[in-house]
C-alpha positions in Angstrom: -12.2 -8.2 -10.4 -12.8 -4.5 -10.2 -10.9 -2.1 -12.4 -7.7 -0.7 -10.9 -8.2 2.9 -9.7 -5.0 4.8 -10.4 -6.2 8.1 -11.8 -6.8 11.1 -9.5 -9.1 14.0 -10.1 -9.6 17.1 -8.1 -12.2 19.9 -8.2 -13.6 22.6 -6.1 -17.1 22.6 -4.8 -19.3 24.8 -2.6 -19.4 24.1 1.2 -23.1 23.1 0.6 -22.2 20.6 -2.0 -19.5 19.0 0.2 -21.9 18.9 3.2 -24.6 17.2 1.1 -22.1 14.8 -0.4 -21.0 13.8 3.0 -24.6 13.3 4.2 -25.7 11.4 1.1 -22.7 9.1 1.2 -23.2 8.4 4.9 -26.9 7.7 4.3 -26.1 5.2 1.5 -23.2 3.7 3.6 -20.8 4.5 0.7 -17.6 6.5 0.4 -18.0 9.9 -1.2 -16.0 8.7 -4.2 -18.1 5.5 -4.5 -21.3 7.6 -4.4 -20.1 10.0 -7.1 -19.0 7.0 -9.2 -22.3 5.3 -8.8 -24.3 8.4 -9.7 -22.2 9.1 -12.8 -22.5 5.5 -14.1 -26.2 5.5 -13.4 -26.6 8.8 -15.3 -24.5 7.4 -18.3 -26.5 4.2 -18.4 -29.8 6.1 -18.4 -28.7 8.5 -21.2 -27.0 5.8 -23.4 -23.4 7.1 -22.8 -20.8 4.4 -22.9 -17.4 4.3 -21.3 -14.8 3.8 -24.0 -11.6 5.1 -22.6 -8.9 6.6 -24.9 -6.6 3.6 -24.4 -9.4 1.3 -25.7 -10.0 3.5 -28.7 -6.3 3.4 -29.6 -6.3 -0.4 -29.4 -9.4 -0.5 -31.7 -7.6 1.7 -34.2 -4.5 -0.4 -34.1 -6.5 -3.6 -34.7 -8.4 -2.0 -37.6 -5.2 -1.3 -39.5 
C-alpha cells in the first residue's frame, strides 16, 4: 500500500520551469507531482540520502529510552 499523501507544499517557479514540467510529465505519462516525486527519490537514492521523517526519529528516540 502506498503511503498516505496528506502534506501539501507550494512554491513559485518560472514560467519556463512550469512549461517544462508540464511537457516532461506528459512525455512520461505521469502527473507533475508524481514526476517531481520520482525525480527527488531517484536523486536521493543516487546520493545515499535516506528518508527518515521527523515522526520516525521521535519514535526511535522514545524506543531508545
